[in-house]
C-alpha positions in Angstrom: 99.5 136.2 192.8 98.9 133.9 189.9 95.6 132.5 190.9 93.2 132.2 193.5 90.1 130.3 194.2 86.6 132.1 194.6 86.4 131.4 198.4 89.3 133.9 198.7 89.2 137.9 198.6 92.1 139.9 197.5 92.6 143.8 198.9 95.6 146.2 199.3 96.6 147.4 202.6 99.5 149.3 204.1 101.3 147.0 206.4 102.7 148.7 209.3 102.0 152.4 208.6 103.2 154.5 205.9 106.8 155.0 207.5 107.2 151.2 207.6 105.7 150.8 203.9 108.2 153.5 202.5 111.1 152.0 204.0 110.0 148.5 202.8 109.9 150.3 199.3 113.5 151.4 199.9 114.8 148.1 201.5 113.5 145.5 198.7 111.6 147.3 196.4 108.0 146.2 197.5 105.1 147.8 196.5 103.9 150.8 198.7 100.6 148.7 198.9 100.7 144.9 199.9 98.2 142.4 198.6 96.1 141.0 201.5 94.3 137.5 200.6 91.7 136.3 203.0 89.7 133.2 203.2 86.4 135.1 203.9 83.9 132.3 202.2 85.7 129.3 203.5 89.3 127.7 202.8 91.0 128.0 199.3 94.2 127.9 197.5 96.2 130.3 195.9 99.2 130.2 193.6 102.0 132.9 194.0 105.0 133.6 191.6 108.3 135.3 192.3 109.5 138.1 189.8 112.6 136.3 188.7 112.8 132.4 187.6 113.7 130.4 190.4 112.9 128.7 193.6 110.9 129.8 196.6 110.9 128.6 200.2 108.8 128.8 203.3 110.5 129.7 206.3 109.2 129.1 209.8 109.8 132.5 211.9 109.0 133.0 215.7 112.1 132.0 217.7 114.2 132.6 214.5 113.6 135.7 212.8 115.3 136.4 209.3 116.8 139.3 207.4 115.8 139.4 203.8 118.1 140.7 200.9 116.6 143.0 198.3 114.0 141.4 196.2 113.7 138.0 198.3 110.4 138.7 200.0 107.2 136.9 198.1 104.6 136.6 201.1 104.0 136.0 204.5 101.0 134.9 207.0 99.2 137.6 208.6 100.9 137.2 211.8 104.4 138.0 210.3 105.4 141.8 209.6 108.3 142.7 207.5 109.8 145.9 209.0 112.9 147.7 207.7 116.3 147.9 209.2 118.7 150.4 208.7 122.3 148.9 207.9 125.8 150.6 208.7 126.9 153.1 205.8 129.8 150.8 204.8 127.5 147.6 204.5 124.6 149.9 202.9 127.0 151.0 200.1 129.1 147.9 199.0 127.0 144.9 200.3 124.4 145.2 197.7 122.1 143.5 199.9 119.3 146.1 200.2 120.9 149.3 200.4 120.4 151.2 203.4 117.6 149.4 204.6 117.0 145.4 204.5 113.9 143.7 205.1 113.1 141.9 208.7 110.6 139.4 209.9 109.0 140.0 213.2 106.0 137.9 214.7 105.0 134.2 214.5 104.1 132.4 211.1 105.4 131.7 207.9 107.2 134.0 205.5 108.0 132.9 201.6 111.5 134.1 200.1 112.8 133.4 196.5 116.0 133.5 194.8 117.1 133.4 191.3 118.0 129.7 190.5 117.7 127.1 193.3 117.8 127.6 197.0 120.2 126.0 199.3 120.4 126.3 203.2 123.8 126.5 204.9 124.5 126.3 208.7 126.8 128.7 210.2 128.2 127.6 213.5 131.0 129.2 215.9 133.7 127.3 214.7 132.8 127.6 210.7 132.6 131.3 209.5 131.2 131.1 205.9 131.9 133.5 202.9 129.4 134.2 200.5 129.2 136.3 197.4 126.8 139.1 198.1 124.8 138.4 194.9 123.8 135.0 196.2 122.3 135.9 199.6 118.5 135.6 199.9 118.0 135.6 203.7 119.7 135.1 206.9 119.2 134.5 210.6 119.1 137.9 212.5 121.2 136.1 215.3 124.0 135.9 212.9 126.9 138.3 212.6 128.1 139.5 208.9 130.3 142.0 207.5 131.5 142.8 204.0 134.6 142.2 202.6 136.4 143.0 199.4 138.0 140.0 199.1 138.0 136.3 200.1 141.5 136.5 200.9 142.4 136.8 204.6 145.8 139.0 204.1 145.6 142.3 205.9 145.5 145.8 204.2 142.5 147.4 201.9 144.8 148.0 199.0 145.8 144.1 198.8 142.0 143.2 199.3 141.1 145.3 196.4 143.8 144.1 194.3 142.8 140.4 195.1 139.3 141.2 194.4 139.9 142.6 191.0 142.1 140.1 189.9 140.0 137.1 191.1 136.7 138.6 189.6 135.2 138.0 193.1 133.7 141.3 193.8 132.4 142.0 197.2 131.7 139.1 199.6 129.7 138.8 203.2 131.2 136.9 206.3 128.8 135.4 208.4 129.7 134.3 211.8 127.9 133.1 215.0 125.1 130.3 214.8 122.1 130.1 212.6 120.9 129.7 208.9 121.8 131.2 205.6 119.6 130.9 202.4 121.4 131.3 199.3 120.6 131.1 195.5 122.5 129.3 192.9 122.5 132.1 190.3 123.4 136.0 190.5 120.9 138.2 189.3 123.2 141.1 188.9 125.6 139.0 186.7 122.8 137.6 184.6 121.5 141.0 183.7 124.9 142.2 182.8 125.2 139.1 180.7 121.9 139.8 178.8 123.0 143.3 178.1 126.3 142.2 176.4 124.3 139.8 174.2 122.3 142.8 172.9 123.3 144.6 169.4 125.6 147.6 170.1 123.0 149.7 168.4 120.3 148.8 171.1 122.4 149.2 174.3 
């Protein structure tokens, strides 16, 4: 929270019980307690800010629910709950989208997500599978199917794909299929942090 008008009150609360709060902590690094802003003395405005420099986008949830990548969640209206969804072992270890748990929206209302850099919305259709670098995924429709791949190369064989991944510098990608939306960001947080570390003098690394 950056600022709020005097008509609003700010309090901390545990959303969904201790178990869900703990899993959300594992899923996307949220604080155990969430800030709850209420309009108790009339309407008012507040300003929110993400942790990293980049855009924010308001998503309507209800008929469409979203999975949220690690660090993407910013805020949600009171009728929307962010739950923790367990991923498969392979996806958790290699996809980099939230570890063993990822955030998932539930309810009807609005949720605000953020990404490093600019945000773009991609439409996935049954005849158009989309391959996205895992470090650029922000949120995606829960109706979409997604799986990890060591390479964008369609050739068969784990060794072949790993070799292509190493030589091309791609790393791990996510393949989305079905019908729905994927929100992506223009910058890769992990790569940027690695670049910053490389700029430090050797004595400070």
